[in-house]
N, CA, C and O of each residue as an XYZ file, in Angstrom:
524
protein
N      -9.447    -40.138    -69.850
C      -9.915    -39.456    -68.693
C      -9.190    -40.278    -67.702
O      -9.072    -41.503    -67.722
N      -8.715    -39.435    -66.819
C      -7.739    -40.310    -65.783
C      -8.293    -39.668    -64.482
O      -8.563    -38.484    -64.278
N      -8.407    -40.846    -63.568
C      -9.093    -40.611    -62.246
C      -7.800    -40.452    -61.122
O      -6.812    -41.173    -61.266
N      -7.840    -39.888    -60.482
C      -6.739    -39.790    -59.436
C      -7.118    -40.168    -58.194
O      -8.067    -39.573    -57.684
N      -6.556    -41.060    -57.584
C      -7.177    -41.617    -56.295
C      -6.376    -41.007    -55.058
O      -5.157    -41.027    -54.888
N      -7.231    -40.532    -54.346
C      -6.568    -39.873    -53.116
C      -6.287    -40.723    -51.826
O      -6.971    -41.728    -51.631
N      -5.568    -40.455    -51.174
C      -5.131    -41.316    -50.094
C      -5.471    -40.468    -48.854
O      -5.389    -39.240    -48.824
N      -5.894    -41.319    -47.752
C      -6.438    -40.762    -46.659
C      -5.370    -39.783    -46.221
O      -4.273    -40.304    -46.021
N      -5.458    -38.399    -46.017
C      -4.445    -37.788    -45.278
C      -4.311    -38.133    -43.770
O      -5.203    -38.606    -43.066
N      -3.106    -37.832    -43.411
C      -2.720    -38.237    -42.072
C      -2.779    -37.027    -41.279
O      -2.502    -35.933    -41.770
N      -3.138    -37.184    -40.037
C      -2.765    -35.783    -39.183
C      -1.407    -35.301    -39.081
O      -0.442    -36.058    -39.188
N      -1.315    -34.093    -38.882
C      -0.190    -33.599    -38.803
C       0.406    -33.405    -37.413
O       1.591    -33.161    -37.189
N      -0.617    -33.549    -36.457
C      -0.526    -33.314    -35.252
C      -1.309    -34.102    -34.402
O      -2.532    -33.987    -34.482
N      -0.752    -34.981    -33.502
C      -1.771    -35.841    -32.779
C      -1.731    -35.437    -31.229
O      -0.657    -35.289    -30.646
N      -2.802    -35.292    -30.684
C      -2.548    -35.037    -29.074
C      -2.963    -36.123    -28.420
O      -3.948    -36.773    -28.772
N      -2.150    -36.430    -27.299
C      -2.325    -37.417    -26.390
C      -1.669    -37.143    -25.083
O      -0.677    -36.416    -25.145
N      -1.977    -37.519    -24.076
C      -1.622    -37.501    -22.852
C      -0.816    -38.521    -22.419
O      -0.412    -38.509    -21.256
N      -0.469    -39.549    -23.300
C       0.383    -40.594    -23.059
C       1.710    -40.270    -22.630
O       2.111    -40.845    -21.618
N       2.479    -39.445    -23.215
C       3.893    -38.908    -22.957
C       3.875    -38.468    -21.502
O       4.968    -38.579    -20.948
N       2.872    -37.991    -20.752
C       2.892    -37.426    -19.436
C       2.935    -38.540    -18.374
O       3.553    -38.447    -17.314
N       2.198    -39.629    -18.781
C       2.070    -40.784    -17.806
C       2.880    -41.748    -18.118
O       3.024    -42.674    -17.319
N       3.546    -41.735    -19.287
C       4.479    -42.925    -19.743
C       6.359    -42.010    -19.577
O       6.739    -40.879    -19.877
N       6.966    -43.040    -19.055
C       8.499    -42.319    -19.052
C       8.591    -41.357    -18.102
O       8.360    -41.554    -16.909
N       8.970    -40.169    -18.653
C       9.421    -39.054    -17.889
C       8.415    -37.798    -17.503
O       8.692    -36.904    -16.702
N       7.322    -37.917    -18.168
C       6.408    -36.530    -18.273
C       6.054    -35.806    -16.830
O       6.263    -34.605    -16.660
N       5.495    -36.662    -15.808
C       5.067    -36.314    -14.579
C       6.430    -35.930    -13.855
O       6.577    -34.789    -13.416
N       7.334    -36.805    -13.745
C       8.358    -36.538    -12.826
C       9.425    -35.212    -13.168
O      10.068    -34.550    -12.354
N       9.366    -35.066    -14.768
C       9.976    -33.862    -15.171
C       9.253    -32.536    -14.758
O       9.818    -31.522    -14.349
N       8.003    -32.702    -14.921
C       7.128    -31.527    -14.465
C       7.521    -31.101    -12.863
O       7.849    -29.966    -12.518
N       7.414    -32.244    -11.998
C       7.619    -31.959    -10.708
C       9.068    -31.573    -10.555
O       9.240    -30.616     -9.800
N      10.089    -32.065    -11.067
C      11.208    -31.535    -10.943
C      11.570    -29.972    -11.605
O      12.514    -29.307    -11.179
N      10.760    -29.553    -12.594
C      10.812    -28.440    -12.947
C      10.246    -27.192    -11.984
O      10.732    -26.070    -11.836
N       8.992    -27.808    -11.354
C       8.589    -26.722    -10.457
C       9.330    -26.688     -8.933
O       9.140    -25.864     -8.039
N      10.161    -27.762     -8.937
C      10.981    -27.628     -7.684
C      12.202    -27.043     -7.923
O      12.799    -26.472     -7.009
N      12.678    -27.117     -9.110
C      13.786    -26.009     -9.296
C      13.583    -24.644     -9.388
O      14.451    -23.809     -9.136
N      12.113    -24.328     -9.849
C      11.888    -23.058    -10.023
C      11.716    -22.234     -8.695
O      12.168    -21.096     -8.565
N      10.943    -22.988     -7.608
C      10.729    -22.782     -6.478
C      11.727    -22.798     -5.355
O      11.584    -22.223     -4.276
N      12.964    -23.673     -5.810
C      14.093    -23.527     -5.109
C      14.865    -22.165     -5.509
O      15.416    -21.447     -4.674
N      14.837    -21.940     -6.701
C      15.430    -20.659     -6.947
C      15.172    -19.494     -6.568
O      16.023    -18.658     -6.263
N      13.647    -19.292     -6.552
C      12.983    -18.251     -5.770
C      13.227    -18.173     -4.171
O      13.296    -17.112     -3.551
N      13.336    -19.349     -3.651
C      13.675    -19.184     -2.255
C      15.060    -18.579     -1.832
O      15.363    -17.929     -0.831
N      15.981    -19.091     -3.158
C      17.359    -18.462     -2.893
C      17.463    -17.037     -2.974
O      18.089    -16.296     -2.216
N      16.743    -16.721     -4.031
C      16.836    -15.197     -4.282
C      16.167    -14.417     -3.078
O      16.653    -13.362     -2.671
N      14.954    -15.020     -2.488
C      14.544    -14.190     -1.443
C      15.433    -14.111     -0.123
O      15.420    -13.126      0.615
N      16.153    -15.171      0.086
C      17.215    -15.419      1.074
C      18.409    -14.601      0.714
O      19.172    -14.285      1.627
N      18.694    -14.176     -0.653
C      19.752    -13.315     -0.852
C      19.524    -11.938     -0.832
O      20.513    -11.205     -0.788
N      18.465    -11.474     -0.855
C      17.890    -10.206     -1.080
C      17.611     -9.718      0.561
O      17.750     -8.554      0.935
N      17.175    -10.895      1.484
C      17.113    -10.348      2.756
C      18.408    -10.245      3.433
O      18.609     -9.443      4.345
N      19.293    -11.072      2.977
C      20.791    -11.050      3.868
C      21.590    -10.088      3.276
O      22.599     -9.882      3.951
N      21.510     -9.324      2.122
C      22.265     -8.872      1.386
C      22.556     -7.434      2.116
O      23.742     -7.108      2.053
N      21.754     -6.576      2.750
C      21.747     -5.338      3.589
C      22.727     -5.556      4.557
O      23.517     -4.641      4.790
N      22.824     -6.789      5.261
C      23.627     -6.994      6.402
C      25.068     -7.314      6.074
O      26.011     -7.258      6.862
N      25.107     -7.695      4.661
C      26.512     -7.892      4.425
C      27.082     -6.978      3.903
O      28.313     -6.995      3.870
N      26.452     -6.051      3.415
C      26.948     -4.634      2.671
C      27.012     -3.643      3.877
O      27.600     -2.582      3.663
N      26.500     -3.845      5.075
C      26.428     -2.911      5.891
C      27.816     -2.425      6.497
O      27.984     -1.241      6.787
N      28.858     -3.440      6.688
C      29.909     -2.947      7.344
C      30.888     -1.915      6.403
O      31.641     -1.053      6.856
N      30.645     -2.278      4.821
C      31.461     -1.426      3.831
C      30.989     -0.192      3.646
O      31.721      0.650      3.126
N      29.803      0.096      4.007
C      29.109      1.287      3.757
C      29.329      2.366      4.927
O      28.805      2.141      6.018
N      30.100      3.549      4.732
C      30.211      4.255      5.905
C      29.115      5.303      6.051
O      28.767      5.955      5.066
N      28.566      5.483      7.234
C      27.457      6.268      7.443
C      27.538      7.731      7.159
O      28.378      8.336      7.826
N      26.867      8.391      6.341
C      27.221      9.987      6.135
C      26.896     10.688      7.042
O      25.850     10.316      7.573
N      27.452     11.774      7.566
C      27.334     12.407      8.406
C      26.474     13.683      7.855
O      27.077     14.591      7.283
N      25.164     13.737      8.021
C      24.294     14.900      7.668
C      24.591     16.130      8.628
O      24.800     16.094      9.840
N      24.555     17.217      7.786
C      24.628     18.450      8.585
C      23.380     18.632      9.268
O      22.247     18.484      8.809
N      23.763     19.006     10.531
C      22.346     19.222     11.571
C      22.061     20.640     11.359
O      22.696     21.650     11.663
N      20.816     20.442     10.693
C      20.186     21.801     10.320
C      19.825     22.660     11.724
O      19.268     21.968     12.576
N      19.994     23.663     11.983
C      19.543     24.298     13.201
C      18.008     24.374     13.273
O      17.312     24.637     12.292
N      17.596     24.160     14.336
C      16.091     24.076     14.520
C      15.384     25.355     14.213
O      15.888     26.360     14.713
N      14.232     25.519     13.430
C      13.697     26.885     13.502
C      13.397     27.417     14.590
O      13.496     28.636     14.728
N      12.934     26.542     15.664
C      12.762     27.522     16.982
C      13.850     27.264     17.942
O      14.301     26.160     18.246
N      14.204     28.378     18.367
C      15.044     28.345     19.231
C      14.562     28.168     20.789
O      13.381     27.878     20.981
N      15.400     28.325     21.849
C      14.761     28.279     23.178
C      13.712     29.379     23.270
O      13.673     30.411     22.599
N      12.734     28.916     24.368
C      11.545     30.114     24.549
C      10.838     30.291     23.389
O      10.240     31.359     23.261
N      10.768     29.348     22.384
C      10.074     29.726     21.293
C      10.330     30.947     20.410
O       9.462     31.423     19.678
N      11.529     31.411     20.517
C      12.217     32.631     19.523
C      12.676     31.961     18.479
O      13.309     30.906     18.447
N      12.226     32.815     17.427
C      12.789     32.495     16.031
C      14.115     32.798     15.756
O      14.627     33.643     16.490
N      14.837     32.283     14.820
C      16.257     32.923     14.544
C      16.011     34.001     13.723
O      14.916     34.056     13.163
N      16.919     34.963     13.528
C      16.594     36.160     13.084
C      16.695     36.167     11.627
O      16.267     37.207     11.124
N      17.223     35.135     10.663
C      17.244     34.897      9.344
C      15.597     34.583      9.010
O      15.070     35.070      8.009
N      14.950     33.836      9.829
C      13.687     33.477      9.594
C      12.770     35.061      9.863
O      12.054     35.554      8.991
N      12.935     35.527     10.905
C      12.442     36.872     11.113
C      12.498     37.743      9.891
O      11.447     38.175      9.419
N      13.552     38.001      9.398
C      14.008     39.033      8.028
C      13.225     38.257      6.899
O      12.906     38.984      5.958
N      12.860     36.978      6.795
C      12.636     36.573      5.723
C      10.868     36.906      5.651
O      10.244     37.351      4.689
N      10.393     36.557      6.889
C       8.790     37.006      7.243
C       8.747     38.438      6.851
O       8.119     38.868      5.884
N       9.422     39.106      7.626
C       9.337     40.652      7.501
C       9.334     40.924      5.751
O       8.377     41.473      5.204
N      10.412     40.503      5.081
C      10.575     40.825      3.448
C       8.998     40.421      2.952
O       8.245     41.147      2.304
N       8.766     39.265      3.369
C       7.396     38.722      2.545
C       6.183     39.432      2.979
O       5.197     39.476      2.244
N       6.208     40.027      4.214
C       5.043     41.037      4.702
C       5.172     42.447      3.796
O       4.183     42.988      3.300
N       6.214     42.837      3.689
C       6.463     44.261      3.074
C       6.069     43.950      1.510
O       5.420     44.750      0.837
N       6.514     42.763      1.043
C       5.963     42.882     -0.388
C       4.579     42.508     -0.497
O       4.086     42.900     -1.555
N       3.852     41.924      0.198
C       2.628     41.583      0.208
C       1.570     42.845      0.212
O       0.605     43.013     -0.534
N       2.124     43.814      1.451
C       1.250     44.744      1.665
C       1.617     45.942      1.283
O       0.922     46.901      1.619
N       2.704     46.114      0.558
C       3.146     47.474      0.008
C       2.730     48.752      0.623
O       2.199     49.659     -0.018
N       3.017     48.796      2.026
C       2.733     49.935      2.781
C       3.304     49.667      4.081
O       3.496     48.485      4.367
N       3.575     50.471      4.830
C       4.238     50.577      6.242
C       3.399     49.653      7.094
O       2.169     49.677      7.135
N       4.155     48.868      7.743
C       3.495     47.729      8.297
C       4.581     47.523      9.908
O       5.703     48.003     10.072
N       4.022     46.922     10.609
C       4.497     46.468     11.980
C       3.998     44.975     12.324
O       2.814     44.641     12.374
N       4.978     44.231     12.527
C       4.781     42.599     12.925
C       4.712     42.559     14.375
O       5.693     42.934     15.018
N       3.675     42.152     14.957
C       3.199     42.138     16.302
C       3.683     40.993     16.907
O       4.470     40.880     17.847
N       3.016     40.018     16.136
C       3.397     38.404     16.752
C       3.460     37.485     15.596
O       2.925     37.692     14.507
N       4.221     36.361     15.955
C       4.496     35.418     14.770
C       4.099     34.220     15.501
O       4.653     34.038     16.585
N       3.139     33.273     15.054
C       2.776     32.009     15.849
C       2.461     30.873     14.622
O       2.045     31.013     13.472
N       2.807     29.840     15.311
C       2.404     28.669     14.131
C       1.082     28.539     13.788
O       0.393     29.511     14.096
N       0.516     27.621     13.238
C      -0.663     27.430     12.773
C      -1.274     26.117     13.795
O      -0.912     24.954     13.977
N      -2.287     26.899     14.288
C      -3.141     25.984     15.541
C      -4.138     25.037     14.267
O      -3.925     24.754     13.088
N      -5.257     24.767     15.209
C      -6.286     23.931     14.694
C      -7.101     24.346     13.519
O      -7.442     23.793     12.473
N      -7.367     25.979     14.270
C      -8.141     26.910     13.131
C      -7.567     27.399     11.999
O      -8.138     27.652     10.938
N      -6.197     27.546     12.318
C      -5.296     27.833     11.082
C      -5.429     27.130      9.917
O      -5.475     27.727      8.842
N      -5.507     25.748     10.000
C      -5.594     24.948      8.804
C      -6.614     25.071      7.873
O      -6.428     24.743      6.701
N      -7.922     25.612      8.363
C      -9.021     26.079      7.641
C      -8.421     27.135      6.783
O      -8.605     26.958      5.579
N      -7.815     28.084      7.088
C      -7.561     29.078      6.073
C      -6.626     28.564      5.243
O      -6.777     28.885      4.065
N      -5.622     27.801      5.516
C      -4.856     27.023      4.409
C      -5.389     26.360      3.482
O      -5.075     26.315      2.293
N      -6.513     25.643      4.236
C      -7.158     24.412      3.164
C      -8.104     25.419      2.145
O      -8.179     25.105      0.957
N      -8.797     26.590      2.622
C      -9.321     27.459      1.992
C      -8.684     28.144      0.610
O      -9.210     28.349     -0.483
N      -7.497     28.384      1.043
C      -6.338     28.929      0.095
C      -5.994     27.856     -1.097
O      -5.808     28.241     -2.251
N      -5.931     26.591     -0.749
C      -5.678     25.819     -1.465
C      -6.735     25.829     -2.419
O      -6.486     26.153     -3.581
N      -7.897     25.509     -2.064
C      -9.009     25.410     -2.905
C      -9.459     26.444     -3.856
O     -10.060     26.202     -4.903
N      -9.150     27.542     -3.448
C      -9.320     28.894     -4.423
C      -8.305     28.636     -5.548
O      -8.563     28.791     -6.742
N      -6.914     28.154     -4.961
C      -5.754     28.220     -5.930
C      -6.258     27.217     -7.030
O      -6.196     27.568     -8.209
N      -6.905     25.613     -6.589
C      -7.207     24.652     -7.369
C      -8.249     25.056     -8.314
O      -8.257     24.676     -9.485
N      -9.304     25.984     -7.694
C     -10.484     26.224     -8.459
C     -10.149     27.284     -9.873
O     -10.807     27.401    -10.907
N      -8.893     27.960     -9.461
C      -8.559     28.983    -10.443
C      -8.120     28.095    -11.491
O      -7.997     28.877    -12.434
N      -7.833     27.044    -11.882
C      -7.140     26.276    -12.990
C      -8.238     25.411    -13.442
O      -7.918     24.460    -14.155
N      -9.584     25.591    -13.126
C     -10.562     24.955    -13.627
C     -10.775     25.307    -15.282
O     -10.589     26.414    -15.786
N     -11.178     24.177    -15.935
C     -11.260     24.574    -17.261
C     -12.822     25.141    -17.540
O     -13.843     24.628    -17.082
N     -12.765     26.127    -18.260
C     -14.092     26.779    -18.646
C     -14.755     26.054    -19.778
O     -14.120     26.108    -20.831
N     -15.712     25.489    -19.804
C     -16.479     24.902    -20.933
C     -17.336     26.043    -21.614
O     -17.929     26.932    -21.004
N     -17.295     25.851    -23.083
C     -17.747     26.670    -23.722
C     -19.599     26.345    -23.730
O     -20.048     25.285    -23.295
N     -20.432     27.383    -24.260
C     -21.663     26.789    -24.003
C     -22.126     26.486    -25.551
O     -22.044     27.375    -26.398
N     -22.577     25.283    -25.841
C     -22.765     24.753    -27.145
C     -24.026     25.463    -27.842
O     -25.159     25.370    -27.370
N     -23.764     26.084    -28.851
C     -24.725     26.866    -29.557
C     -24.860     26.681    -31.086
O     -25.682     27.345    -31.718
């Protein structure tokens, strides 16, 4: 009969706060924080200054000036009148005469809102009756 003697097992990992207080622990942590925040400050400064540095090298693009839809005395350009007449002709399918064209006022937005609501309600999912 053989008896095996077992030795006390040693801990593989020991936890201690001693390395933080001795030698380099706390100063190294403070140094790391200072380095990280210094880098962040430099990045912020670079991003702030970058548009001013690049501005002289960028040529402003000349945007084509679009003709204003309303000419003098609230007259619409002929192209817009033709488009409106074509839209009315397509919608009515009968002889018509356009008497007046005006922009939406405060009361006109209600009709627009009602049209949007009807359009959105038409896409509503129909639920089946559970039977």
